Each structure stands twice: as structure tokens, then as C-alpha cells.
C-alpha angles and dihedrals in degrees: 000000000000118000121222112219126194112269093243092056090044091055090051091053092051089050088061093057096091108154123206134170112278127253107269096205096084112147119234110245117226131179141143119273132182113225115190115218111186108303095342131076118215121198110223135172106266112209136159109235117276109258089215093062101028102077142066139165120292121180089347093304128107116251108216140183124225125198118211123190141182127174094284113020140038132200135190116214125184125205087220097098093342084273136182104227101172139351124197118200131161119257125218090282094048095255114140113246128190102226098176113077113216147121138279100232138040090236091067091054090054091063114097094249092048099053098093099040103120107328134133103254124208171013075212115011118207126016136332113193114251088344091275138118138152122229125183089348095306121113120225130196122203136196112281119223109145121060093311093318135095114254120193090345095302130263092325092058127124092268093070098053137080111242126211107253141192125183104219098188141327091295104036141060127175123207129189132188129183112209108198127226109279096018107150088354096295122133123240138028107271126195114203125189121190122185120198118195141163113230128212089251092059101260129140100224121199119191120188131194131173143181133186139191093213132034109272141160109263127182113143122177142163115263095199117160120216139193108176092198089059138274111300094013096124133249125007091206091108094052109113115233136193119188118190096220136113094190140040137186119262111219140197125235089283090054092248115146116255115210124311124349115269135213119279090212112128094003135104086252094072105107096153087117116049108270134168113258091234097045094096104004093109096047119124101265129139093222093052089047093053093053099031086240130331118357102130143123118252119200106225123229109248135159093210135011117267098016118141106245140154111275099177147343126213129187124197107231095216103029100041087223112151122203119194117195116208124179148162090219122106097229146021134211111221112199119185100199096260095152101051111116101190091252096107106094110199139204094292099045092259125121126240097236130205105301088002095136139021136209132212107195113188109213153123116279120294116257091014094152088067096047113064092187093061120090105280122262095183112121114199134197112276093029127104119213115217134178137155130204129179131195103200122193134207137136138249126199 
């Protein structure tokens, strides 16, 4: 849930958002990673892409890559879309594994199928029905890009722009993007700051803040893809998932929420007890049919709005890598990789196959501007939006 901070404090926060070109002397990270291919396991050189060869110029601005490290894990973040490009964590045997499927160059992310690999999406993440909403009595029309709806704010969304960036230290990078009034059809000039950092307890921490000069829908989130057995290792159907949610959003064929969230009890959407992703994904169920599997919004169990709680836990069946998702947001979209075709060739020359990666996007509810009963996503002048999400890593035997 967004927090509203006094205007004086908000102005102070914005004053801290100075953006400078990043340090170019980032060291390329290399380690050994096991990538399972069918029944065989091939040892390959795991390396986050080289910052010197990753980038290019987009819209007259330089796309860059930043490497963050702590004692155990490393992550590559690009300012093109504030995007997770790679994430190296140790598996149960101590071997480094790249759990974030992605590409080695910015050009590959500019292809249609690469657009939603790992970026921050906004200003409104997820779907808005028919690309339309009314705010303060005025109708707005947005760019359409998903079966007659707007997904992740359309082609003009945050994911397709170069952000201003400053690497603060070895563990932290700050990125800022100014979305101008009318961009994608949305009202108001919005300034978004996202800070990525690696914590001492092996979490990738993402902190968001936002301000606007006109009332506008606002619902940014990270669209990071994960395969805890390693990029290119095949299906995630045997990953074991727990989602801390009693309710989820029923959708129509266009994956737009219909009415109020309903109970997960007795449905394939009940992940309150750890369950393999693929255990029920092919059951005869209208909701699974509409999405081709899981691509739904779960309403997280919380005792008070805005508290930092566990949203989900996932364990890689081969690697033993455990990812815990914690967030201040009220909901989370769990996507099971239903639309991958095996045509996206990643950093290690391996495809992301059908259901070969998953996403856990912490968020407010989809299509909230058209549902007054949902938690509000309207950001107003004088308010500061704030949310925090962590992806915390450990191992189990």
C-alpha cells in the first residue's frame, strides 16, 4: 500500500535523487554454474554480461550495465528499463547459478519478445481493461498492446526507456526516470526513483518512490523472471511454491479481474501449503484455461496495510536454492511462464522454454483504476508513493 508522506519530507527525498553517469570500471563477474539440459548437466562459465559490451544508445541516451556484489551473490542491473539482467547465487553445493534469465546485450531487450525480461514496469504495471479509465470525471485512453487491453502501460512504458543512474557503492545503484505528462496516455509528469541493493542477508532489495504533478494511476513493479535451477535449465514446473494468500482475483479471457477476489480454498490456486507449480497447472479449470496456466493476482495476507511480510517462497527442485519474496504491497502477480515459446536464446546460448521461468510481481490489483472498491492506485500531487520488495536467497538440502 502506498504511503503518503508530508510534502516537506517528500521534497527532501526528491533532493536526494541526483543522477550522475555510472562508474565505468565495473568488473565482469565470472563463476561456474551448472546448467541442466534434459538428463545431463553441463558445466559452463557463468558470467554476468560485460558492461563494456552490453550497452548502446537508446533515444540518445547511453544504456549501461551495473554490477552489484556482496560476499555471496552478484547481480547485473541495466538502466535500460531499470532491468535485472542476471543474478548469481550459490546452489546447495556452493556452485554459482544464474537464476535470472536474460540477454547479453541491450539490442536483444529491444526485440518484442525481450521487452518484459526483467524490467521495472510502469507507470501502471499489469493490465488496464480496454486501455481506458476515468479520473476526476475525465476519460483517458491508453496505448493498447495486449488483446485490446493495456499491459504494463503499453509500448511507452518504463521498460522501454533509459533511466538516469548512479552507482552509490559496490552493493547499491539508484535509477530515476521522469515520465512526462501524456506519456502512453497517462496524465501528469511522474518522477520515479528505484534503488536496487544487495543486503547482508543475501536479498536483492528494491525500493520504489514516486511523485506526480497531476493525479494519475501508479503501480510500478519489477518484472524479473526467475529459474532457480539456472537460466536455460528447462521447466520450472517442479519448483515448489508457497504463496501467503487466502484469496486471488478471478479474470476473464483477457485476464482482467472480475469483481472482488475469491477464496483459493479447493482450487488449483491454493498455494498456502508448499506445492509444485506443475502439480495442478493442467487441471480442468476455467481460470487456468483463460491464462494457459498461472497468470493471476493473489491478495496477500496482511494484518495492516503497508507492512513488510512474506508474500511467497520458492525452492528450485534441482538446485536447492530458496527464494523468499517479501513486500509492503497488498498483492502479487504469479506468472508461470505460459507464453514462452523456446525462441528466446539467453546469455548462455540456451532457450527459455515453455514454462521455463516464472515471475512474482508485487503490486496493487490489476485494473484498479476501474474498480473503486480495490485499494487505490491513484497518486496525487503532494503525495509520495513508497514500496519495498525483497527477493531473499538461501539454500535447502
